[in-house]
C-alpha positions as CSV (number, residue, x, y, z in Angstrom):
1,X,35.0,108.6,-83.2
2,X,33.0,111.7,-83.8
3,X,33.2,115.1,-81.7
4,X,30.1,116.2,-79.8
5,X,31.2,119.8,-80.7
6,X,33.1,121.1,-83.3
7,X,33.0,125.1,-83.9
8,X,34.7,126.3,-86.9
9,X,35.1,130.2,-88.0
10,X,32.7,131.4,-86.0
11,X,32.3,135.3,-85.9
12,X,29.1,137.3,-84.4
13,X,29.1,140.8,-85.2
14,X,26.0,143.1,-83.5
15,X,24.5,145.9,-85.5
16,X,23.1,146.7,-88.8
17,X,26.1,147.4,-91.8
18,X,24.9,150.9,-91.8
19,X,25.7,151.0,-88.3
20,X,28.5,150.9,-85.5
21,X,28.8,147.5,-85.5
22,X,30.3,145.4,-82.7
23,X,32.1,142.2,-83.0
24,X,31.8,139.8,-80.3
25,X,33.3,136.8,-81.3
26,X,36.0,136.4,-84.0
27,X,37.3,133.4,-85.7
28,X,36.4,130.6,-82.8
29,X,37.7,127.5,-83.7
30,X,37.3,124.4,-80.9
31,X,35.7,120.9,-80.4
32,X,34.9,118.9,-77.5
33,X,35.2,115.1,-77.7
34,X,33.0,112.5,-76.4
35,X,33.2,112.7,-72.4
36,X,35.6,115.8,-72.2
37,X,34.9,118.6,-69.5
38,X,36.2,121.7,-71.0
39,X,35.6,125.1,-69.2
40,X,35.5,128.6,-71.0
41,X,37.5,131.5,-69.1
42,X,37.2,135.1,-69.6
43,X,36.8,138.3,-68.0
44,X,32.9,140.2,-68.2
45,X,32.9,141.3,-72.3
46,X,35.4,138.8,-73.6
47,X,33.0,137.1,-75.4
48,X,32.2,133.7,-73.4
49,X,28.2,134.4,-73.1
50,X,28.2,135.0,-76.1
51,X,29.4,131.8,-77.6
52,X,27.9,130.1,-75.2
53,X,24.3,131.5,-76.4
54,X,25.3,130.3,-80.1
55,X,26.5,127.1,-78.6
56,X,22.9,126.6,-76.8
57,X,21.1,127.7,-79.7
58,X,20.1,130.6,-78.0
59,X,21.8,132.7,-80.6
60,X,22.8,132.6,-84.1
61,X,26.6,133.2,-85.4
62,X,26.9,135.5,-88.2
63,X,29.1,133.3,-90.0
64,X,30.5,130.1,-89.5
65,X,29.5,126.6,-88.5
66,X,28.7,124.9,-85.2
67,X,28.0,121.0,-85.5
68,X,26.6,119.3,-82.2
69,X,26.5,115.4,-82.2
70,X,26.8,115.9,-85.9
71,X,24.0,118.1,-86.6
72,X,24.8,121.8,-88.1
73,X,22.7,123.6,-85.4
74,X,23.2,126.6,-88.0
75,X,20.9,125.6,-90.4
76,X,18.1,124.4,-88.3
77,X,14.9,126.0,-88.6
78,X,12.9,127.0,-85.5
79,X,11.2,124.2,-84.8
80,X,14.0,122.2,-85.4
81,X,16.0,124.1,-83.1
82,X,13.6,123.5,-80.5
83,X,13.5,119.8,-80.8
84,X,17.2,119.9,-80.9
85,X,17.4,121.7,-77.5
86,X,15.2,119.8,-75.7
87,X,16.7,116.5,-76.8
88,X,20.4,117.1,-77.1
89,X,21.2,119.8,-74.7
90,X,20.8,120.5,-71.1
91,X,21.3,123.6,-69.5
92,X,22.8,124.3,-65.8
93,X,22.2,128.0,-65.0
94,X,23.8,130.2,-62.4
95,X,19.7,131.3,-60.9
96,X,18.7,127.3,-61.3
97,X,15.8,128.9,-63.5
98,X,13.5,126.7,-61.2
99,X,9.7,126.7,-61.4
100,X,8.5,127.7,-57.8
101,X,5.3,126.2,-58.4
102,X,6.4,123.4,-59.3
103,X,8.2,120.4,-56.9
104,X,11.7,119.4,-56.9
105,X,9.9,116.0,-58.7
106,X,8.0,118.0,-61.4
107,X,10.9,120.3,-61.9
108,X,13.4,117.8,-63.1
109,X,10.3,115.9,-65.0
110,X,10.0,119.0,-67.3
111,X,11.8,118.3,-69.8
112,X,10.3,114.9,-70.6
113,X,6.8,115.9,-69.8
114,X,7.6,118.8,-72.8
115,X,8.7,115.9,-74.8
116,X,5.2,114.2,-74.2
117,X,7.0,111.4,-72.7
118,X,4.3,109.0,-70.6
119,X,4.1,108.7,-67.1
120,X,5.6,105.2,-66.9
121,X,8.5,106.7,-68.7
122,X,9.1,109.8,-67.0
123,X,8.7,108.0,-63.1
124,X,11.7,105.9,-63.4
125,X,14.0,108.1,-65.4
126,X,13.4,110.7,-62.4
127,X,13.7,108.2,-59.5
128,X,16.6,107.5,-61.5
129,X,18.8,110.7,-61.4
130,X,17.4,111.8,-58.3
131,X,19.1,108.7,-56.5
132,X,22.4,109.7,-58.6
133,X,22.0,113.0,-57.0
134,X,20.9,112.5,-53.5
135,X,17.6,114.0,-54.1
136,X,15.2,110.9,-53.6
137,X,14.0,112.3,-50.3
138,X,13.6,115.8,-51.4
139,X,11.4,115.4,-54.6
140,X,7.9,116.7,-52.6
141,X,9.6,119.9,-51.7
142,X,9.0,123.1,-53.5
143,X,12.2,125.0,-54.6
144,X,11.3,128.0,-51.5
145,X,11.7,125.1,-49.2
146,X,15.2,123.7,-50.6
147,X,18.7,125.2,-49.7
148,X,20.9,126.8,-52.6
149,X,22.9,123.4,-52.8
150,X,19.8,121.6,-52.8
151,X,18.3,123.8,-56.2
152,X,21.4,123.2,-57.8
153,X,21.6,119.8,-57.8
154,X,18.0,119.7,-58.5
155,X,18.9,122.3,-61.7
156,X,21.5,119.4,-62.6
157,X,19.1,116.6,-62.5
158,X,16.4,118.6,-64.8
159,X,19.7,119.0,-67.1
160,X,20.4,115.0,-67.5
161,X,17.5,113.6,-66.6
162,X,16.6,113.3,-70.7
163,X,20.2,112.3,-71.2
164,X,21.5,114.9,-73.5
165,X,24.6,114.7,-75.7
166,X,26.0,117.5,-73.8
167,X,25.4,119.8,-70.6
168,X,26.2,123.6,-70.7
169,X,26.8,125.1,-67.3
170,X,26.8,129.0,-67.5
171,X,28.6,130.0,-63.9
172,X,26.7,126.9,-61.9
173,X,28.4,127.9,-58.7
174,X,28.1,131.5,-59.2
175,X,25.2,131.9,-56.5
176,X,26.5,129.2,-54.2
177,X,28.3,129.1,-51.3
178,X,32.1,127.5,-51.2
179,X,30.9,123.8,-49.8
180,X,27.8,123.9,-52.3
181,X,30.0,125.0,-54.9
182,X,32.2,122.0,-53.9
183,X,29.8,119.2,-53.8
184,X,28.2,121.0,-57.2
185,X,31.6,120.2,-59.0
186,X,32.7,116.9,-57.5
187,X,28.3,116.2,-58.7
188,X,29.2,117.2,-62.6
189,X,32.6,115.5,-62.4
190,X,30.8,112.1,-61.2
191,X,28.2,112.6,-64.2
192,X,30.9,113.4,-66.1
193,X,32.9,110.5,-65.5
194,X,30.7,107.9,-64.5
195,X,28.1,108.4,-67.5
196,X,30.6,110.0,-70.3
197,X,28.5,112.7,-70.6
198,X,30.0,116.2,-72.2
199,X,30.1,119.3,-70.7
200,X,31.1,122.6,-71.6
201,X,31.4,124.4,-68.0
202,X,31.6,128.6,-69.1
203,X,33.4,129.8,-65.3
204,X,35.2,132.5,-64.3
205,X,36.3,130.8,-61.2
206,X,39.6,129.2,-61.2
207,X,37.9,126.8,-58.6
208,X,35.6,125.4,-60.7
209,X,37.9,125.3,-64.0
210,X,40.4,123.0,-61.8
211,X,37.8,120.6,-62.2
212,X,38.0,120.5,-66.1
213,X,40.3,118.3,-68.4
214,X,41.2,121.4,-70.5
215,X,40.4,125.3,-70.6
216,X,39.9,127.7,-73.1
217,X,40.9,130.9,-72.3
218,X,38.6,134.0,-74.4
219,X,39.8,137.6,-74.6
220,X,38.1,140.3,-77.2
221,X,36.2,137.6,-78.8
222,X,38.7,135.4,-79.8
223,X,40.3,132.0,-78.2
224,X,43.8,132.8,-77.1
225,X,45.0,130.3,-75.2
226,X,44.3,126.6,-74.0
227,X,45.3,124.8,-70.7
228,X,45.2,121.0,-70.5
229,X,44.9,119.0,-66.9
230,X,47.2,116.1,-68.4
231,X,47.0,114.0,-65.2
232,X,48.0,116.6,-63.1
233,X,46.4,117.0,-59.3
234,X,43.6,119.1,-59.0
235,X,45.4,121.6,-56.6
236,X,48.8,122.1,-59.1
237,X,46.2,122.4,-62.0
238,X,44.3,125.1,-60.0
239,X,47.4,127.5,-59.4
240,X,48.4,126.5,-63.3
241,X,45.2,128.3,-64.0
242,X,45.2,131.4,-61.5
243,X,49.1,131.6,-63.4
244,X,47.7,131.7,-66.6
245,X,45.1,134.2,-65.9
246,X,47.2,136.3,-64.4
247,X,49.5,136.4,-67.9
248,X,46.1,136.3,-70.1
249,X,44.8,139.3,-68.7
250,X,48.2,141.4,-69.3
């Protein structure tokens, strides 16, 4: 079975050759299998955001190869990149990134509208994902009328409505209280398990990471450690993540 993500020998260097350079990523290699829920953890400045930006086509590596759903995204041109991003990738951001002048329905529908889908396609797609995420009663509300947890579920619905190959989460629980964070992670787990959607989650939060199948720890631009759940309880995995973070930080 083909991997959803294949990362091979990725390097990212900032700065010109005749100037002081900074190597943000160094020889990064890993894969994400279909239906896998993978977390990336690391301290600020470790390279995790740079890696996510490259995977999500928002930045390009200095060298190496990234394949998503069999497509080498490092070779796509600007228009091809935008189309690929719109069709194959879903994003859930820490600060929701909802458009305040659009209703919840309109925010969720946006990826399909940008693909010029007809209203006959958009309405049932929005209805289906809204029902799954418990949003049916608030679709006519604007973001200012929603709680943080509701906003993040709308953002999750927007990320899923076009049935992407993979969801990228950038600290999605960072702006939520503990109850809303738990609800969002339960929702992401449900999506992952029931719809077999691959998820790659960048987080510094051990609680959020404990929902993943596997954790990659990144430090100084390199993947230095991997931790697998291997059918442990979430509580046991959470404790192992805490222990690993302590060891990895040394």
